[in-house]
N, C-alpha and C positions, 0 to 999 in steps of 0.2 A: 829206381833209387832204393826201394826197400830191400831188394835182394842184395845189392852191393853193400849196403849198411849192415845187413844181416851177416854177410860173410865176414866183414870186419869185426863185428861184435862176437861172432862165434869163434873166430880165430883168437881174438884178444882174450876171450874167457877160457881159452884152452879146451874148448869143446871139439875143436878140429886140430889134429896133429899136423904141424908144419913140416916135421921131419919123421921119416920112417926108415929104420935100419941105417941110420947115420946119413941118409940122403934126403934132400928136400923133396917134398911131395909136389908133383907137377901142378901148375895152376888149374888145369882142366879137371884134375882129380879132386882138388880142393873145392872147386865149384860144384861138382857132382855131390860130394859129401855134404856141403853146406845146403844144397837143395834137398837132400835126403833128410837132414836134420830139420829143415824148415817144414817139410811134409809131415814129420812126426810131431813137431811142436805146434804148428799152425796150419792144419791141412786146408783150411778155406783159402789161404793165401795163394796156394798153387793149384787149386781146383779149377776145372773148366767152368766158366761162368754159367753155361747152360745147365750144369749139374747142381748149382747152388740153389738152396731154397730161396723163395722171394723174401724181401725185407732186408733189414740191416744185417751186416756181416758180424757174426759173433767173434770178438777178438779176445783171445786168452791173455788178458792183462796180468794175470797172476804168474805167468811165465816170465822170468827175469830177462831173458834175451829178447822176447817179443816186446816187452815194456820198454827196454832200453833202445831197441831199434826204432820203435815208433817215436819215442822222445827225440832221438837223434834226427829222424826225418823231419819232424815238425819244428825243431828249434835250431839245429845246426845248419842244415841245408835249405830249410824253408823258414821264412819268418811268418809263422802262423798267426802270431798276435798282431802283426802289421796287416796281414790279410783280413783278419776279423775287423780291425778298425776301418779299413777301406770299405768293406762290405757294409758295415754299420753306417758309415758316412754316405754311401750311395743310397742306402735305404731311407735315412732320415733327411737327405737333401743337403747336408753340409758339404758334400763333394758334388760339384756340378758336372753333369754329363753333357758333352757337346758332340754331335755327329757332324762330320766334315767329309765332303766328297772331294777327292783330290785326283789329279791326273797321274800321279805315280804312287807306288806302294809306300807304306810307312816303313820305318826302320824295322819294326817287328815283322811285318809281312814280307819284307825283303829277305830276311833270314829264312823264312819258311819257303819262299819261292826258290831259293838257291839251295835247298837241302837235298839230301840223297833220295833216291827212288823209294827206298823202303820207309820213308817218313810218311808217305801217303797211303791210306787204306782204300781210297777210291780207285776207280779205273779210268780216270781222266788221261787223255793222251799226253805223253811227255812233251810233244811239240808245243802245246799250249803253255806249259810251265817255262820252257826255254824262251819262248817269245816274250813272256812277261819279264823274265830275268834280263833279257837284252834291253827291253824298254826301260827298266829301272836303272840299268847301267848307263844309259844315255843321260838320264836325269842326274845321276851321280857325277858324271864328268862335267856337265854344265854347272853344277853346284861348286865343284872345285875350281873351275876357271873364274867364275864370277865373284 
């Protein structure tokens, strides 16, 4: 999310040229130039996690594009204030937590089970995921009929 918002803000701020010699710059070249600009402005964002020092990530909030991109990520595409309220409610007990064992996956889990191969970073066999997807489809059909 951060990288796509970064590209939008870098293009909108005219830090990236959309046209060169009267022709539009191809999207893949714009992506590369945006990544280069990000590496110059906020090197920790594109660094390999193994090479980062331990502790909190130093965010250059004095850079206008970094500040705008973080604000966009936290307010436009994510409701960070709502998330904070939910976490506070879970902590102080005003939101009740209930654990339920079901025979079929939830709506959220169904989306993950039916996702693409590159979604998962583990080495679980594909057949297991397909089996679970078939089982959830059976429950979906019975829910539609009933």
